Legacy VTK file of the C-alpha trace (Angstrom):
# vtk DataFile Version 3.0
C-alpha trace
ASCII
DATASET POLYDATA
POINTS 403 float
-0.843 -72.753 68.193
-1.223 -69.378 69.833
2.226 -68.386 68.682
1.567 -69.570 65.128
-1.755 -67.778 64.952
-0.205 -64.610 66.233
2.503 -64.867 63.563
-0.074 -65.245 60.773
-2.176 -62.317 61.898
0.706 -59.859 62.323
1.619 -59.450 58.679
-2.047 -59.187 57.763
-2.635 -56.502 60.319
0.524 -54.612 59.365
-0.332 -54.799 55.669
-3.921 -53.769 56.097
-3.023 -50.885 58.376
-0.203 -49.493 56.076
-1.797 -49.546 52.554
-4.816 -47.386 53.307
-2.506 -44.767 54.790
-0.516 -44.596 51.493
-3.650 -44.378 49.380
-5.137 -41.751 51.662
-1.943 -39.676 51.509
-1.822 -39.902 47.702
-5.458 -39.185 46.999
-6.132 -36.632 49.712
-3.024 -34.454 49.316
-4.526 -31.038 48.413
-1.261 -29.692 46.987
-0.814 -32.677 44.700
-4.363 -32.368 43.419
-3.899 -28.653 42.823
-0.639 -29.159 40.913
-2.166 -31.911 38.830
-5.176 -29.749 38.006
-2.925 -26.850 36.955
-0.872 -29.172 34.746
-3.917 -30.539 32.968
-5.410 -27.067 32.548
-2.128 -25.683 31.193
-1.777 -28.514 28.666
-5.395 -28.086 27.548
-4.928 -24.344 27.149
-1.714 -24.841 25.198
-3.353 -27.266 22.774
-6.292 -24.889 22.387
-3.991 -21.923 21.727
-1.990 -23.858 19.135
-5.174 -24.994 17.394
-6.612 -21.478 17.511
-3.338 -19.967 16.302
-3.173 -22.366 13.331
-6.843 -21.779 12.556
-6.384 -18.009 12.669
-3.393 -18.172 10.320
-5.280 -20.386 7.860
-8.290 -18.085 8.099
-6.223 -14.935 7.594
-4.271 -16.466 4.718
-7.509 -17.508 3.066
-8.602 -13.892 3.284
-5.326 -12.862 1.630
-5.844 -15.394 -1.144
-9.409 -14.207 -1.675
-8.263 -10.586 -1.765
-5.662 -11.402 -4.429
-8.222 -13.306 -6.539
-10.750 -10.523 -6.119
-8.288 -8.038 -7.536
-8.268 -10.062 -10.742
-11.861 -11.259 -10.852
-13.564 -9.466 -13.772
-16.946 -9.499 -12.012
-15.597 -7.888 -8.824
-13.006 -5.560 -10.217
-12.630 -4.422 -13.823
-11.691 -7.127 -16.237
-8.129 -7.096 -17.535
-9.424 -5.910 -20.870
-11.667 -3.226 -19.359
-9.630 -1.808 -16.539
-8.090 1.592 -17.036
-4.415 1.131 -17.806
-3.803 4.705 -18.934
-3.048 6.356 -22.252
0.016 7.230 -24.300
0.449 10.079 -26.771
2.296 9.279 -30.004
3.112 11.033 -33.252
3.949 9.054 -36.439
5.563 10.192 -39.672
7.051 8.447 -42.679
10.152 9.973 -44.317
9.978 8.830 -47.950
13.404 10.252 -48.842
15.251 8.303 -46.175
12.666 5.485 -45.945
12.302 5.852 -42.223
9.305 5.482 -39.963
9.613 8.179 -37.308
7.802 7.647 -34.012
7.704 10.321 -31.334
6.823 9.140 -27.856
5.446 12.275 -26.283
3.982 11.385 -22.882
1.616 9.092 -20.962
-1.076 9.818 -18.453
-3.169 8.113 -15.772
-1.025 4.989 -15.838
-2.143 1.989 -13.834
-0.047 2.130 -10.625
2.049 -0.984 -10.165
3.780 -0.377 -6.844
2.533 -2.086 -3.710
0.877 1.043 -2.365
-0.854 1.670 -5.703
0.262 5.272 -5.960
3.181 5.418 -8.347
5.318 3.743 -11.013
8.723 4.076 -12.687
7.509 3.885 -16.313
9.461 3.488 -19.527
8.395 2.667 -23.103
9.528 -0.081 -25.494
8.887 0.083 -29.231
9.229 -2.472 -32.042
7.768 -3.401 -35.411
5.896 -6.631 -36.041
6.752 -8.658 -37.959
10.388 -7.713 -38.314
13.584 -9.451 -39.378
15.694 -7.551 -36.913
15.107 -7.410 -33.135
14.515 -3.918 -31.850
15.679 -2.576 -28.505
14.268 0.917 -28.853
13.439 2.138 -25.373
12.832 5.467 -23.667
14.423 6.524 -20.441
12.751 5.636 -17.162
10.881 8.436 -15.435
10.810 7.721 -11.685
7.808 7.879 -9.358
5.074 9.163 -11.639
1.875 8.073 -13.351
2.089 10.910 -15.887
5.574 10.718 -17.451
6.825 13.008 -20.209
9.379 11.657 -22.727
9.410 13.604 -26.021
11.824 11.105 -27.597
11.972 10.226 -31.318
12.772 6.769 -32.716
13.548 5.881 -36.329
12.775 2.525 -37.946
14.335 1.768 -41.374
11.399 0.529 -43.450
10.814 0.368 -47.208
7.605 2.020 -48.340
6.278 -1.171 -49.910
6.636 -2.882 -46.514
4.972 -0.102 -44.577
1.422 -1.400 -44.943
2.359 -4.885 -43.753
3.691 -3.870 -40.369
2.324 -3.149 -36.917
3.939 -0.727 -34.515
3.900 -2.130 -30.976
4.386 0.347 -28.127
4.571 -1.086 -24.608
4.682 0.716 -21.254
6.560 -1.030 -18.431
7.143 -0.290 -14.762
10.817 -0.642 -13.795
11.691 -2.635 -10.670
15.102 -3.138 -9.108
14.681 -6.469 -7.318
11.924 -8.235 -9.266
11.033 -8.468 -12.987
9.549 -5.319 -14.491
5.746 -5.094 -14.543
3.825 -4.804 -17.800
1.361 -1.898 -17.661
-0.164 -1.939 -21.151
0.471 -1.668 -24.857
-0.752 -0.108 -28.072
-0.705 -1.957 -31.390
-0.943 0.415 -34.343
-1.658 -1.006 -37.783
0.472 1.086 -40.134
-1.907 0.205 -42.957
-4.544 2.332 -41.267
-2.291 5.386 -40.817
-2.296 8.441 -43.050
1.274 9.510 -43.825
0.564 12.000 -46.620
-0.019 14.978 -44.315
1.505 16.538 -41.255
1.943 14.216 -38.273
-0.853 14.363 -35.730
-0.392 13.805 -32.019
-2.814 11.072 -30.991
-3.737 9.585 -27.631
-3.994 5.776 -27.577
-5.562 3.768 -24.715
-3.255 1.124 -23.268
-4.541 -2.448 -23.460
-3.420 -5.973 -22.512
-0.758 -7.648 -24.619
-1.900 -8.889 -28.018
-0.406 -12.067 -29.480
0.472 -11.020 -33.023
2.039 -14.397 -33.804
-1.317 -16.149 -34.159
-1.830 -17.524 -37.638
-4.059 -19.820 -39.653
-7.644 -19.913 -40.939
-10.823 -21.534 -39.661
-13.425 -22.876 -42.119
-16.976 -22.439 -40.826
-20.481 -22.621 -42.315
-23.714 -21.128 -40.959
-27.243 -22.251 -41.732
-30.454 -20.847 -40.256
-33.541 -23.035 -39.989
-36.741 -21.189 -39.353
-38.013 -20.229 -36.920
-35.224 -20.365 -34.344
-32.387 -22.801 -35.100
-28.870 -21.658 -35.981
-26.570 -24.456 -37.197
-22.821 -23.798 -36.982
-20.527 -26.318 -38.654
-16.804 -26.261 -37.922
-15.166 -27.920 -40.904
-11.496 -27.524 -40.115
-8.497 -25.236 -39.819
-5.295 -24.748 -41.796
-1.886 -23.365 -40.908
-2.356 -23.120 -37.155
0.542 -21.724 -35.158
2.748 -23.860 -32.986
3.264 -23.144 -29.298
5.375 -26.110 -28.240
5.574 -28.686 -30.994
2.467 -29.716 -32.921
-0.778 -28.499 -31.294
-3.742 -30.593 -30.178
-6.482 -28.208 -31.306
-10.166 -28.043 -30.539
-12.766 -25.295 -31.050
-14.945 -23.697 -28.397
-18.204 -22.150 -29.661
-20.638 -19.809 -27.988
-23.254 -17.165 -28.741
-22.925 -14.552 -25.974
-26.157 -14.238 -24.083
-27.004 -17.935 -24.457
-26.065 -20.480 -21.827
-24.915 -23.132 -24.298
-21.185 -23.573 -24.895
-19.954 -26.293 -27.275
-16.551 -27.937 -27.837
-15.375 -29.927 -30.812
-13.321 -33.079 -30.436
-9.579 -32.646 -29.826
-7.445 -33.431 -32.884
-3.942 -34.633 -31.988
-0.610 -33.338 -33.305
-1.757 -31.307 -36.291
-1.726 -27.755 -37.643
-4.463 -28.658 -40.152
-7.238 -30.327 -38.139
-10.513 -31.568 -39.643
-13.689 -31.671 -37.544
-16.867 -31.445 -39.685
-18.953 -31.130 -36.513
-22.292 -29.276 -36.413
-23.736 -27.484 -33.380
-27.226 -26.077 -32.819
-28.074 -22.816 -31.079
-31.566 -21.536 -30.218
-31.688 -18.064 -31.767
-34.908 -16.393 -32.854
-34.906 -14.705 -36.273
-35.690 -11.366 -34.603
-32.488 -11.628 -32.523
-30.047 -12.270 -35.385
-29.162 -8.624 -35.884
-27.816 -8.363 -32.358
-26.235 -11.814 -31.993
-22.818 -13.062 -32.998
-20.853 -16.301 -32.754
-17.455 -16.566 -31.091
-15.237 -19.439 -32.191
-12.055 -19.930 -30.190
-9.372 -22.347 -31.365
-7.484 -23.777 -28.394
-4.400 -25.981 -28.029
-5.390 -28.653 -25.509
-2.812 -29.359 -22.837
-2.708 -32.437 -20.630
-0.470 -30.564 -18.157
-0.945 -26.919 -17.301
-3.297 -24.471 -18.969
-4.546 -24.545 -22.559
-3.050 -22.073 -25.061
-5.099 -19.864 -27.334
-4.551 -20.327 -31.074
-6.856 -17.476 -32.057
-10.478 -16.421 -32.311
-13.073 -15.609 -34.974
-16.162 -13.462 -34.466
-19.070 -13.943 -36.910
-21.758 -11.266 -36.887
-25.098 -13.029 -37.580
-26.586 -10.001 -39.352
-23.952 -10.339 -42.079
-25.004 -13.631 -43.697
-27.856 -14.567 -46.044
-30.637 -16.341 -44.165
-31.770 -18.193 -47.286
-28.371 -19.252 -48.622
-26.323 -19.396 -45.428
-22.563 -19.063 -45.744
-19.383 -21.073 -45.807
-15.957 -19.482 -45.748
-12.450 -19.407 -44.307
-11.862 -16.826 -41.613
-8.463 -15.596 -40.455
-7.659 -16.323 -36.811
-6.415 -13.507 -34.581
-5.932 -12.594 -30.928
-9.188 -10.781 -30.256
-9.091 -10.482 -26.465
-9.060 -6.700 -26.844
-12.054 -6.744 -29.191
-14.938 -4.813 -27.688
-17.308 -7.734 -28.175
-15.139 -10.043 -26.135
-14.999 -7.722 -23.159
-18.788 -7.454 -22.907
-20.573 -8.504 -19.753
-21.697 -11.825 -21.203
-18.226 -12.953 -22.141
-16.950 -12.265 -18.628
-19.064 -15.023 -17.093
-16.865 -17.913 -18.225
-13.750 -16.198 -16.905
-15.457 -15.430 -13.607
-16.289 -19.153 -13.210
-12.657 -20.038 -13.854
-11.548 -17.677 -11.103
-14.019 -19.198 -8.684
-12.874 -22.751 -9.478
-9.217 -21.749 -9.210
-9.802 -20.167 -5.808
-11.465 -23.331 -4.512
-8.625 -25.488 -5.851
-5.944 -23.298 -4.280
-7.764 -23.355 -0.951
-8.332 -27.126 -0.989
-4.679 -27.967 -1.716
-3.285 -25.022 0.311
-1.279 -23.772 -2.622
0.826 -21.776 -3.010
2.371 -23.262 0.136
4.210 -19.990 0.822
0.888 -18.317 1.498
-0.483 -20.982 3.840
2.114 -20.611 6.565
3.425 -18.011 8.996
5.340 -15.153 7.405
8.010 -13.734 9.719
9.632 -10.626 8.384
8.885 -9.027 5.023
7.353 -10.998 2.154
6.009 -10.008 -1.269
3.536 -12.430 -2.860
2.527 -12.039 -6.509
-0.320 -13.919 -8.147
-0.561 -13.917 -11.958
-3.270 -15.111 -14.313
-1.889 -15.425 -17.829
-5.282 -16.112 -19.357
-6.766 -12.890 -17.967
-3.549 -10.966 -18.529
-3.480 -9.511 -15.054
-1.805 -9.945 -11.710
-1.980 -8.785 -8.113
0.633 -8.348 -5.407
0.554 -8.214 -1.629
3.319 -7.115 0.714
3.260 -8.859 4.109
5.034 -7.712 7.253
5.013 -10.444 9.911
1.956 -12.013 8.234
-0.001 -8.739 8.041
-0.716 -7.082 4.675
0.855 -3.647 4.139
-1.239 -1.440 1.893
LINES 1 404
403 0 1 2 3 4 5 6 7 8 9 10 11 12 13 14 15 16 17 18 19 20 21 22 23 24 25 26 27 28 29 30 31 32 33 34 35 36 37 38 39 40 41 42 43 44 45 46 47 48 49 50 51 52 53 54 55 56 57 58 59 60 61 62 63 64 65 66 67 68 69 70 71 72 73 74 75 76 77 78 79 80 81 82 83 84 85 86 87 88 89 90 91 92 93 94 95 96 97 98 99 100 101 102 103 104 105 106 107 108 109 110 111 112 113 114 115 116 117 118 119 120 121 122 123 124 125 126 127 128 129 130 131 132 133 134 135 136 137 138 139 140 141 142 143 144 145 146 147 148 149 150 151 152 153 154 155 156 157 158 159 160 161 162 163 164 165 166 167 168 169 170 171 172 173 174 175 176 177 178 179 180 181 182 183 184 185 186 187 188 189 190 191 192 193 194 195 196 197 198 199 200 201 202 203 204 205 206 207 208 209 210 211 212 213 214 215 216 217 218 219 220 221 222 223 224 225 226 227 228 229 230 231 232 233 234 235 236 237 238 239 240 241 242 243 244 245 246 247 248 249 250 251 252 253 254 255 256 257 258 259 260 261 262 263 264 265 266 267 268 269 270 271 272 273 274 275 276 277 278 279 280 281 282 283 284 285 286 287 288 289 290 291 292 293 294 295 296 297 298 299 300 301 302 303 304 305 306 307 308 309 310 311 312 313 314 315 316 317 318 319 320 321 322 323 324 325 326 327 328 329 330 331 332 333 334 335 336 337 338 339 340 341 342 343 344 345 346 347 348 349 350 351 352 353 354 355 356 357 358 359 360 361 362 363 364 365 366 367 368 369 370 371 372 373 374 375 376 377 378 379 380 381 382 383 384 385 386 387 388 389 390 391 392 393 394 395 396 397 398 399 400 401 402
């Protein structure tokens, strides 16, 4: 019995005396605890640094995106239509004997700088007649690194005298680039019908403006009725002969009286160049305000994918119609984005809102993806808004903007 009891106690004693020694050596080893603490601290710091690094890049890239949008926002910078693009000096003459329109491109001044540092350009000038049966490739030489180029080059356009009054002379100034597409600086559209060709040619300075779409066509039928004391009724009856952008358009009309908050839209008519609406809209306009109010009607091709395309605008001055009889007529559509009325402060509000919404959308979806990532080396990012007719560029060197 004694031997058996001794045999049973021995393993128990050995086991109980060995295990606590192992646990004590594991838990009370100062070096092990120190190494483990360093490892945990290092891993925590690494995760924090990665998170901070990613946050900083996203934050910095958001600043870049905001800066690019701010360059185009008409309420922060000048609107595309209002910003100073420079001027060009031209001289026009018509040679009746040879039936030639002679255009002398003399010089330009104070051009809008298009290089990344905003100090210079490599400008040249393109000229063509609109409409024309023959494509024109008339172009001046490029004058490097200047915002005040001198050309003094003469171009001749064969043109019968009976066609002279039906043409527009389009003069465009471009900035030449070697590695990327040339940048559009501005243009002048001269209606030859308004020119006097019976005297000596006169050198004239023309302000450069955004591109005008001269291919817009069609008429919009509208009627106006005023109901005393303060109700203006605008009825959009229909349109005829609308232009085509890509296939048959899906047109609708946007109506507004600048200075009033109300903006209306007609229904979208599908696949037609001759839509019919017969929709009436009501604006609150006091009789005393009619002389300084006007209605803008904008025909738009609705797009399910991408941005809508403009099919032309009509501006109706409210002081021009009979309050008792009202009016109903067809009005020719045109690209009026350079019209002084459309670049007023009131008309900039809608475009400003579009910029704000676009910025939020880009930020939410982190697009363009190129911007929302690290940028090792040299990168050039260009953001373009076709609707505003303007763009901005940023040059990045290892993720930092270079101005």
